[in-house]
C-alpha positions as CSV (number, residue, x, y, z in Angstrom):
1,Y,0.2,18.4,16.9
2,L,1.4,17.7,13.6
3,C,0.1,14.5,14.0
4,Q,-3.1,16.0,14.4
5,F,-3.1,18.8,11.9
6,D,-5.6,18.0,9.7
7,L,-6.6,14.8,10.6
8,K,-9.8,13.5,9.3
9,E,-12.6,13.1,11.6
10,K,-13.0,9.5,12.3
11,R,-15.1,7.5,14.9
12,S,-15.1,3.9,16.1
13,F,-18.1,1.4,15.8
14,F,-19.2,2.5,19.4
15,G,-18.9,5.9,18.7
16,Q,-15.4,7.0,20.2
17,R,-13.3,9.5,18.1
18,K,-10.4,8.2,16.3
19,D,-6.9,10.0,16.9
20,Y,-3.5,9.3,15.4
21,W,-3.3,7.0,17.7
22,D,-5.3,5.0,15.8
23,F,-3.8,5.9,12.7
24,L,-0.3,4.7,14.1
25,C,-1.6,1.6,14.8
26,Q,-3.3,0.4,11.3
27,G,0.2,2.0,10.1
28,L,2.3,0.0,12.3
29,A,-0.3,-3.4,11.2
30,R,-0.1,-2.9,7.1
31,C,3.5,-2.8,7.7
32,R,3.3,-6.1,9.8
33,Q,5.6,-4.7,12.4
34,E,4.8,-5.9,15.8
35,H,5.6,-2.7,17.6
36,E,7.0,-3.1,21.2
37,G,5.7,0.4,22.4
38,I,2.0,-0.5,21.1
39,H,1.8,-3.3,23.2
40,F,3.1,-0.9,26.1
41,V,0.8,1.8,26.0
42,T,-2.1,-1.1,25.7
43,S,-0.8,-2.1,29.1
44,L,-1.3,0.7,30.9
45,D,-4.6,1.0,32.8
46,K,-4.8,4.9,33.5
47,L,-5.0,6.0,29.8
48,K,-8.1,6.2,28.7
49,T,-8.5,8.4,25.3
50,P,-6.6,7.7,22.0
51,V,-4.7,11.6,22.4
52,G,-3.3,9.9,25.8
53,R,-2.2,6.7,24.2
54,G,-0.9,8.5,21.3
55,R,1.1,11.0,23.4
56,A,2.2,8.2,25.6
57,F,3.6,6.4,22.4
58,L,5.7,9.6,20.5
59,R,7.3,9.5,24.8
60,Y,8.0,5.4,24.4
61,C,9.5,6.6,20.6
62,L,11.1,9.3,21.6
63,V,12.7,7.7,24.6
64,H,14.1,4.4,22.6
65,R,15.4,6.4,19.6
66,Q,12.3,5.0,17.0
67,L,10.4,7.7,16.2
68,A,11.4,8.5,12.9
69,E,11.5,4.9,12.1
70,T,8.0,4.0,13.5
71,L,6.4,7.1,11.8
72,Q,8.6,6.8,8.6
73,L,6.6,3.3,8.7
74,C,3.4,4.6,8.9
75,L,3.9,7.2,6.3
76,L,4.8,4.5,3.5
77,D,1.3,4.3,2.0
78,P,0.1,7.2,0.3
79,E,-3.8,5.7,0.0
80,S,-3.9,5.5,4.2
81,L,-2.6,8.9,4.5
82,C,-5.1,10.0,2.5
83,E,-8.3,7.6,3.8
84,W,-6.6,9.2,7.4
85,Y,-5.6,12.7,6.6
86,Y,-7.0,16.3,4.2
87,A,-5.0,17.5,1.5
88,R,-3.3,20.1,3.7
89,S,-2.1,17.8,5.9
90,P,2.2,18.5,5.7
91,F,2.4,14.3,5.7
92,L,1.3,14.2,1.9
93,S,3.6,16.5,0.8
94,P,6.8,14.5,-0.3
95,K,8.7,17.1,0.5
96,R,7.1,18.4,3.6
97,R,7.5,14.6,4.5
98,A,10.8,14.2,3.7
99,E,11.6,17.3,6.2
100,I,10.1,16.5,9.1
101,L,11.4,12.8,8.8
102,G,14.7,14.1,8.6
103,S,14.5,16.3,11.6
104,L,13.2,13.0,13.3
105,Y,15.9,11.2,12.4
106,E,18.4,14.0,13.7
107,L,16.3,13.6,17.2
108,D,17.8,10.2,17.2
109,C,21.0,11.7,18.6
110,V,18.8,13.3,21.6
111,T,18.5,11.5,24.5
112,F,15.1,11.7,26.3
113,H,14.8,10.8,29.9
114,L,10.5,11.4,29.9
115,A,8.5,9.4,32.3
116,L,6.8,6.8,30.6
């Protein structure tokens, strides 16, 4: 829900609504980061919507203890954040962003056994 909060509505060329999955893919591409989770999620034929792909990606990152680092890479570019999120998003506040990332780094100590 945090990734969807105050997300601007964007559409693809074919009219499909974009979601935080698209934001994460774009953010990692800008950082020139090849992420195994992106490859894994795009290989799953059952996932048809950006929200489904985004959830699968978040589960992948939790299982592999990469969520904080991955999200931090996507939040590095302030212009991209403003392009994807409205002003109320906690990602646009440096203080809130640091709190979120700090909490996510604490999650790295937790072992998740989620169905991918």
